[in-house]
FITORTI-637792 format. One line per 2 residues: number of its first residue (from 1); their letters; for each residue x, y, z of N, C-alpha, C. Coordinates in steps of 0.2 Angstrom, whole numbers, plus 5000, padded with zeros to 4 digits. Layout:
N
NUM	A	X:Y:Z:X:Y:Z:X:Y:Z  ...
END
This chain:
273
1	XX	5276:5282:5125:5272:5279:5130:5265:5277:5127  5262:5281:5123:5255:5280:5120:5256:5274:5115
3	XX	5261:5275:5111:5263:5269:5106:5264:5263:5109  5267:5262:5115:5268:5256:5118:5262:5253:5121
5	XX	5258:5258:5124:5251:5255:5126:5247:5253:5121  5247:5256:5115:5243:5254:5109:5245:5247:5107
7	XX	5252:5246:5107:5255:5240:5104:5253:5234:5109  5253:5236:5116:5252:5231:5121:5244:5229:5121
9	XX	5240:5234:5120:5233:5233:5119:5231:5228:5113  5235:5230:5107:5234:5226:5101:5236:5219:5102
11	XX	5242:5218:5106:5244:5211:5107:5239:5207:5111  5237:5211:5116:5232:5207:5121:5226:5205:5117
13	XX	5223:5210:5113:5217:5208:5109:5218:5202:5105  5224:5202:5101:5226:5196:5097:5226:5190:5101
15	XX	5229:5190:5107:5230:5184:5111:5223:5182:5113  5218:5186:5115:5212:5184:5117:5208:5181:5111
17	XX	5209:5184:5105:5205:5182:5099:5208:5175:5098  5214:5173:5098:5217:5167:5097:5214:5162:5102
19	XX	5214:5164:5109:5211:5159:5114:5204:5157:5112  5200:5162:5110:5193:5160:5108:5192:5157:5102
21	XX	5196:5158:5097:5196:5155:5090:5199:5148:5090  5204:5147:5093:5208:5141:5093:5203:5134:5094
23	XX	5199:5134:5099:5195:5128:5100:5191:5126:5094  5188:5132:5091:5184:5131:5085:5188:5128:5079
25	XX	5194:5131:5078:5199:5129:5073:5201:5122:5074  5202:5120:5080:5204:5113:5082:5198:5108:5080
27	XX	5192:5110:5082:5187:5106:5081:5186:5104:5073  5186:5110:5069:5185:5109:5062:5191:5105:5059
29	XX	5197:5106:5061:5203:5103:5059:5202:5095:5060  5201:5094:5067:5200:5087:5069:5195:5083:5065
31	XX	5189:5087:5063:5184:5084:5060:5185:5081:5053  5191:5084:5050:5193:5083:5043:5199:5078:5043
33	XX	5201:5075:5049:5206:5071:5049:5204:5063:5049  5209:5059:5047:5208:5052:5048:5208:5050:5055
35	XX	5206:5044:5057:5206:5042:5064:5213:5042:5066  5218:5039:5062:5225:5039:5065:5228:5046:5066
37	XX	5226:5051:5062:5228:5058:5063:5225:5061:5069  5219:5059:5070:5216:5062:5076:5219:5060:5083
39	XX	5222:5054:5083:5225:5052:5089:5233:5052:5090  5236:5054:5084:5243:5054:5084:5246:5059:5089
41	XX	5252:5058:5091:5256:5063:5096:5263:5063:5093  5265:5069:5092:5262:5076:5093:5256:5077:5088
43	XX	5251:5080:5090:5246:5081:5085:5247:5086:5080  5244:5084:5074:5245:5089:5068:5240:5094:5068
45	XX	5242:5100:5066:5237:5106:5066:5232:5105:5061  5235:5102:5055:5230:5102:5049:5230:5095:5046
47	XX	5225:5093:5043:5225:5086:5041:5229:5085:5034  5231:5080:5033:5235:5079:5026:5230:5079:5020
49	XX	5224:5076:5021:5219:5076:5016:5212:5077:5020  5208:5080:5016:5202:5082:5019:5197:5076:5019
51	XX	5195:5074:5025:5190:5068:5025:5183:5071:5026  5180:5073:5021:5173:5075:5022:5168:5069:5023
53	XX	5170:5063:5022:5166:5057:5023:5165:5057:5031  5169:5060:5035:5167:5060:5042:5161:5063:5044
55	XX	5159:5068:5040:5152:5072:5041:5147:5067:5039  5148:5063:5034:5142:5059:5031:5141:5053:5037
57	XX	5147:5051:5039:5146:5045:5044:5143:5048:5051  5145:5054:5053:5142:5057:5059:5134:5058:5058
59	XX	5133:5060:5052:5125:5062:5050:5121:5055:5051  5124:5050:5048:5121:5043:5048:5120:5040:5055
61	XX	5126:5040:5058:5126:5037:5065:5122:5040:5070  5121:5047:5069:5118:5051:5075:5110:5051:5073
63	XX	5108:5049:5067:5101:5050:5065:5099:5057:5066  5103:5062:5062:5102:5069:5063:5095:5071:5062
65	XX	5092:5068:5057:5085:5070:5055:5080:5069:5061  5081:5064:5065:5076:5062:5071:5078:5067:5076
67	XX	5084:5067:5078:5086:5071:5084:5086:5078:5083  5088:5080:5077:5088:5087:5075:5080:5090:5075
69	XX	5076:5086:5073:5069:5088:5073:5066:5089:5080  5069:5084:5085:5067:5085:5092:5070:5091:5095
71	XX	5076:5093:5093:5080:5099:5095:5076:5105:5093  5074:5105:5086:5070:5111:5083:5063:5112:5087
73	XX	5060:5106:5088:5053:5107:5092:5054:5110:5099  5059:5107:5103:5060:5109:5110:5063:5116:5110
75	XX	5067:5118:5105:5070:5125:5105:5065:5130:5103  5061:5129:5098:5056:5134:5095:5051:5135:5100
77	XX	5048:5129:5103:5042:5130:5108:5045:5133:5114  5051:5132:5116:5053:5135:5122:5054:5143:5121
79	XX	5056:5145:5115:5057:5152:5114:5050:5155:5114  5045:5152:5110:5038:5154:5110:5035:5155:5117
81	XX	5036:5150:5121:5034:5150:5128:5037:5156:5132  5043:5157:5131:5046:5163:5135:5043:5170:5133
83	XX	5041:5170:5126:5038:5176:5124:5032:5177:5128  5028:5172:5129:5021:5173:5132:5022:5174:5140
85	XX	5027:5171:5142:5028:5171:5150:5032:5177:5152  5038:5177:5149:5043:5182:5152:5042:5189:5150
87	XX	5039:5190:5144:5038:5197:5141:5033:5201:5146  5027:5198:5147:5022:5201:5151:5025:5202:5159
89	XX	5029:5197:5161:5031:5198:5168:5036:5204:5168  5041:5204:5163:5045:5210:5163:5042:5216:5162
91	XX	5036:5217:5158:5032:5223:5157:5029:5225:5164  5027:5220:5168:5024:5221:5174:5029:5224:5179
93	XX	5035:5221:5179:5040:5223:5184:5043:5230:5182  5043:5231:5176:5046:5238:5174:5041:5244:5174
95	XX	5034:5242:5173:5030:5248:5172:5024:5248:5177  5023:5243:5181:5018:5242:5186:5020:5242:5193
97	XX	5016:5245:5197:5018:5245:5204:5012:5241:5208  5014:5235:5210:5009:5231:5214:5013:5228:5220
99	XX	5008:5225:5224:5011:5223:5231:5016:5218:5230  5022:5219:5234:5027:5215:5234:5031:5214:5228
101	XX	5030:5219:5223:5034:5219:5217:5041:5218:5218  5044:5222:5223:5051:5222:5224:5053:5215:5227
103	XX	5049:5212:5231:5051:5206:5234:5051:5200:5228  5046:5200:5224:5046:5195:5218:5052:5196:5213
105	XX	5053:5203:5212:5059:5204:5208:5066:5202:5211  5066:5202:5218:5072:5200:5221:5072:5192:5221
107	XX	5067:5189:5221:5067:5181:5220:5069:5180:5213  5067:5184:5208:5070:5182:5201:5077:5183:5201
109	XX	5080:5188:5204:5087:5189:5205:5091:5183:5208  5088:5181:5214:5091:5175:5217:5091:5169:5213
111	XX	5085:5168:5209:5085:5162:5205:5090:5163:5199  5092:5169:5197:5097:5170:5192:5104:5168:5194
113	XX	5105:5168:5201:5111:5166:5203:5112:5159:5205  5106:5155:5205:5107:5148:5207:5109:5144:5201
115	XX	5113:5139:5202:5115:5135:5197:5109:5129:5196  5109:5126:5190:5104:5121:5189:5104:5115:5194
117	XX	5110:5114:5196:5111:5108:5200:5108:5109:5207  5107:5115:5209:5103:5116:5215:5096:5114:5215
119	XX	5093:5115:5209:5086:5115:5209:5083:5108:5205  5088:5105:5202:5086:5099:5198:5082:5094:5201
121	XX	5084:5092:5208:5080:5087:5211:5073:5089:5212  5071:5095:5215:5064:5096:5216:5060:5097:5209
123	XX	5064:5099:5204:5060:5100:5198:5059:5093:5195  5064:5088:5196:5063:5081:5193:5057:5078:5197
125	XX	5057:5079:5203:5052:5076:5207:5045:5078:5205  5044:5085:5204:5038:5088:5202:5036:5085:5195
127	XX	5041:5085:5190:5039:5083:5184:5037:5076:5184  5040:5072:5188:5039:5065:5189:5032:5064:5191
129	XX	5030:5068:5196:5023:5067:5199:5018:5069:5193  5020:5074:5189:5015:5076:5183:5015:5070:5178
131	XX	5020:5066:5178:5020:5061:5172:5024:5064:5166  5028:5069:5167:5031:5072:5161:5038:5070:5160
133	XX	5041:5065:5163:5047:5063:5162:5047:5059:5155  5052:5061:5151:5053:5058:5144:5047:5060:5140
135	XX	5045:5066:5140:5040:5069:5136:5042:5076:5134  5039:5079:5128:5041:5085:5126:5039:5091:5131
137	XX	5033:5090:5134:5031:5095:5139:5036:5096:5145  5039:5090:5147:5044:5090:5152:5050:5094:5150
139	XX	5052:5094:5144:5058:5098:5141:5056:5105:5139  5050:5107:5139:5048:5113:5136:5045:5118:5142
141	XX	5040:5115:5145:5036:5120:5149:5040:5123:5155  5044:5119:5159:5047:5122:5165:5052:5127:5162
143	XX	5054:5127:5156:5059:5132:5154:5056:5138:5150  5050:5138:5150:5046:5144:5147:5047:5150:5152
145	XX	5049:5149:5158:5051:5154:5163:5059:5154:5163  5061:5160:5163:5068:5162:5163:5070:5168:5167
147	XX	5073:5167:5172:5075:5173:5176:5079:5178:5173  5084:5176:5168:5088:5180:5164:5084:5184:5159
149	XX	5079:5181:5156:5075:5184:5151:5071:5190:5155  5068:5188:5160:5064:5193:5164:5068:5199:5166
151	XX	5074:5197:5169:5078:5203:5171:5080:5207:5165  5083:5204:5160:5085:5208:5154:5080:5212:5151
153	XX	5074:5209:5150:5069:5213:5147:5066:5218:5151  5066:5217:5158:5064:5222:5163:5068:5229:5162
155	XX	5075:5228:5162:5079:5233:5161:5078:5237:5154  5076:5233:5149:5075:5236:5143:5069:5240:5143
157	XX	5063:5238:5146:5057:5241:5146:5057:5247:5150  5062:5247:5155:5063:5253:5160:5066:5259:5156
159	XX	5069:5258:5150:5072:5263:5147:5068:5267:5142  5062:5264:5141:5057:5267:5136:5054:5273:5139
161	XX	5053:5279:5136:5051:5285:5138:5044:5284:5141  5042:5287:5147:5036:5287:5149:5031:5291:5145
163	XX	5033:5296:5141:5029:5300:5137:5025:5296:5132  5028:5291:5129:5025:5287:5124:5019:5283:5128
165	XX	5020:5281:5134:5015:5277:5137:5009:5281:5139  5011:5287:5142:5006:5292:5144:5002:5294:5138
167	XX	5005:5295:5132:5001:5297:5126:4996:5291:5124  4999:5285:5124:4995:5279:5123:4989:5279:5127
169	XX	4990:5280:5134:4984:5280:5139:4979:5285:5138  4981:5291:5135:4977:5296:5134:4972:5294:5128
171	XX	4975:5290:5123:4971:5287:5118:4967:5281:5120  4967:5280:5126:4963:5274:5129:4965:5268:5127
173	XX	4972:5267:5126:4975:5260:5124:4975:5256:5130  4973:5250:5129:4974:5245:5134:4981:5243:5136
175	XX	4982:5240:5142:4989:5238:5143:4992:5233:5138  4987:5228:5136:4990:5223:5131:4992:5227:5124
177	XX	4988:5232:5122:4989:5235:5116:4996:5239:5117  4997:5242:5123:5003:5246:5124:5009:5242:5124
179	XX	5008:5236:5127:5014:5231:5127:5016:5229:5120  5010:5227:5116:5011:5224:5109:5013:5229:5104
181	XX	5010:5235:5104:5011:5240:5099:5017:5245:5100  5018:5246:5107:5023:5251:5108:5030:5248:5111
183	XX	5029:5244:5117:5035:5241:5120:5038:5236:5116  5035:5231:5113:5038:5226:5109:5042:5229:5103
185	XX	5039:5233:5099:5043:5236:5093:5050:5239:5095  5049:5243:5101:5055:5247:5103:5060:5243:5106
187	XX	5058:5238:5110:5062:5233:5113:5064:5227:5108  5063:5228:5102:5065:5222:5097:5072:5219:5098
189	XX	5077:5224:5098:5084:5221:5098:5085:5217:5105  5082:5219:5110:5083:5216:5117:5080:5209:5117
191	XX	5073:5209:5114:5070:5203:5114:5073:5197:5109  5075:5200:5103:5079:5195:5099:5085:5193:5102
193	XX	5089:5197:5106:5095:5195:5110:5093:5189:5115  5088:5190:5118:5086:5185:5123:5084:5179:5120
195	XX	5080:5179:5114:5078:5173:5111:5084:5170:5108  5089:5173:5106:5095:5170:5103:5099:5166:5109
197	XX	5099:5169:5115:5102:5166:5121:5098:5160:5123  5092:5160:5122:5088:5155:5124:5089:5149:5119
199	XX	5089:5151:5112:5090:5146:5107:5097:5142:5108  5102:5146:5109:5108:5143:5110:5108:5139:5116
201	XX	5106:5141:5122:5105:5137:5128:5101:5131:5127  5096:5131:5124:5091:5125:5123:5094:5120:5118
203	XX	5097:5123:5113:5099:5119:5107:5105:5115:5110  5109:5118:5114:5115:5114:5117:5114:5111:5123
205	XX	5108:5111:5126:5107:5109:5133:5108:5101:5133  5113:5099:5137:5114:5092:5138:5112:5090:5145
207	XX	5113:5094:5150:5111:5092:5157:5104:5090:5158  5099:5095:5156:5092:5094:5158:5089:5088:5153
209	XX	5092:5088:5147:5089:5083:5142:5091:5076:5145  5097:5075:5148:5099:5069:5150:5095:5067:5156
211	XX	5094:5072:5161:5090:5070:5167:5083:5069:5166  5080:5072:5161:5073:5072:5160:5070:5067:5155
213	XX	5075:5063:5152:5073:5058:5146:5076:5052:5148  5072:5046:5146:5075:5040:5146:5076:5036:5140
215	XX	5073:5039:5134:5073:5035:5128:5075:5040:5122  5076:5037:5116:5078:5042:5111:5072:5045:5108
217	XX	5066:5044:5110:5060:5047:5107:5060:5054:5107  5062:5057:5113:5062:5065:5113:5069:5068:5115
219	XX	5074:5064:5115:5080:5066:5116:5083:5071:5110  5087:5075:5112:5089:5080:5107:5097:5079:5105
221	XX	5099:5083:5100:5106:5082:5097:5112:5081:5102  5112:5085:5107:5118:5085:5111:5119:5078:5114
223	XX	5114:5075:5116:5114:5068:5119:5117:5063:5113  5114:5064:5107:5116:5059:5102:5123:5060:5099
225	XX	5125:5067:5099:5132:5068:5097:5137:5065:5102  5135:5065:5108:5140:5062:5113:5141:5055:5112
227	XX	5136:5052:5109:5137:5044:5108:5142:5043:5102  5144:5048:5098:5148:5047:5093:5155:5045:5096
229	XX	5157:5048:5102:5164:5047:5104:5166:5040:5105  5162:5036:5109:5163:5030:5111:5160:5024:5106
231	XX	5164:5020:5103:5161:5015:5098:5162:5008:5101  5164:5008:5108:5166:5002:5111:5173:5000:5111
233	XX	5175:4996:5116:5182:4993:5117:5187:4999:5118  5184:5004:5121:5188:5010:5123:5191:5014:5118
235	XX	5188:5013:5112:5190:5017:5106:5186:5024:5105  5190:5029:5105:5187:5036:5105:5188:5039:5098
237	XX	5183:5039:5094:5183:5042:5087:5183:5049:5087  5188:5053:5088:5188:5060:5089:5186:5063:5083
239	XX	5188:5061:5077:5187:5064:5071:5179:5064:5069  5176:5058:5070:5169:5058:5069:5165:5062:5074
241	XX	5167:5062:5081:5164:5066:5086:5164:5073:5084  5170:5076:5082:5171:5083:5080:5167:5085:5074
243	XX	5166:5080:5070:5162:5081:5064:5155:5082:5066  5152:5078:5071:5146:5079:5074:5145:5085:5077
245	XX	5150:5087:5081:5149:5094:5084:5149:5100:5080  5153:5099:5074:5152:5105:5069:5145:5105:5066
247	XX	5142:5099:5065:5135:5099:5062:5131:5102:5068  5132:5100:5074:5128:5103:5079:5128:5110:5080
249	XX	5134:5113:5079:5136:5120:5080:5133:5124:5074  5133:5121:5068:5131:5125:5062:5125:5129:5062
251	XX	5119:5126:5064:5113:5130:5065:5113:5136:5069  5117:5136:5075:5117:5141:5080:5122:5146:5077
253	XX	5127:5145:5073:5131:5149:5070:5128:5154:5065  5123:5150:5061:5119:5154:5056:5115:5159:5060
255	XX	5111:5156:5065:5107:5160:5069:5110:5166:5072  5116:5165:5074:5120:5171:5077:5122:5176:5072
257	XX	5124:5174:5066:5126:5179:5061:5120:5183:5059  5114:5180:5059:5108:5183:5057:5106:5189:5063
259	XX	5107:5187:5069:5105:5191:5075:5110:5195:5077  5116:5195:5074:5122:5199:5077:5121:5206:5078
261	XX	5118:5210:5073:5117:5217:5074:5112:5219:5079  5107:5214:5080:5102:5216:5086:5106:5215:5093
263	XX	5111:5210:5093:5114:5210:5099:5118:5216:5101  5122:5218:5095:5126:5225:5096:5121:5230:5098
265	XX	5115:5231:5095:5111:5236:5097:5109:5236:5104  5107:5230:5107:5105:5229:5113:5110:5230:5119
267	XX	5116:5228:5118:5122:5229:5123:5125:5236:5122  5126:5238:5116:5131:5244:5115:5126:5250:5114
269	XX	5122:5250:5110:5118:5257:5109:5112:5257:5114  5110:5252:5116:5104:5252:5121:5106:5254:5128
271	XX	5113:5253:5130:5115:5255:5136:5114:5250:5142  5112:5244:5140:5111:5239:5145:5118:5235:5146
273	X	5121:5236:5152:5127:5233:5154:5126:5226:5158
END
């Protein structure tokens, strides 16, 4: 019976692994096919010859340097903004008692459950009144607040021993010094994990970028890569589009490989579920 359960568990894990891996395999395989191979039926799993020229064409047609620079600017500044906004907020919720703290934290949780489609109209109207449509600040400043980041880091800060903070207060350390010198180094895996999620979300963001921009001046890579699919006359170049998506995914994959051990520490060893 134990052997049967172990075999069943292994088969289930392999099936789940294939479900997650197959879309990436298909994307890479299609990106290396000719146009005819990419639309033939039944589809071929592997290309007959590797068409690396698809990546060159995708790079040129998308203007990767221009849109990639926009993506880097928006992503990096959003991450930096969340450090300045969400970390102090999480520290206050975790370690300070102030009037209506429970109420405000409940509002953060409610916001965490709301989809973006519920709030995009008032946000768009507000940014339009500010004159921030089709600007970098419109793509960055509203997203320096993140309910997920505040909630996640609040739980991380709550796990830090009170003895460390009491010892720092006896040494007359200020709240800012306690947060920077004690809380942030201990919570490093959690903060890196949040920043990785923010980077992935902002780098791949299509909805908000499409809503808040009107021109190519500040638009990011997801909007540009979408334009690879349709070249007119109803022709969909799936091979070029998939090559563009591989190029779009590559920086995030490298970033994930770098931060992988911090994610494991945050979720497994840190005890945050």
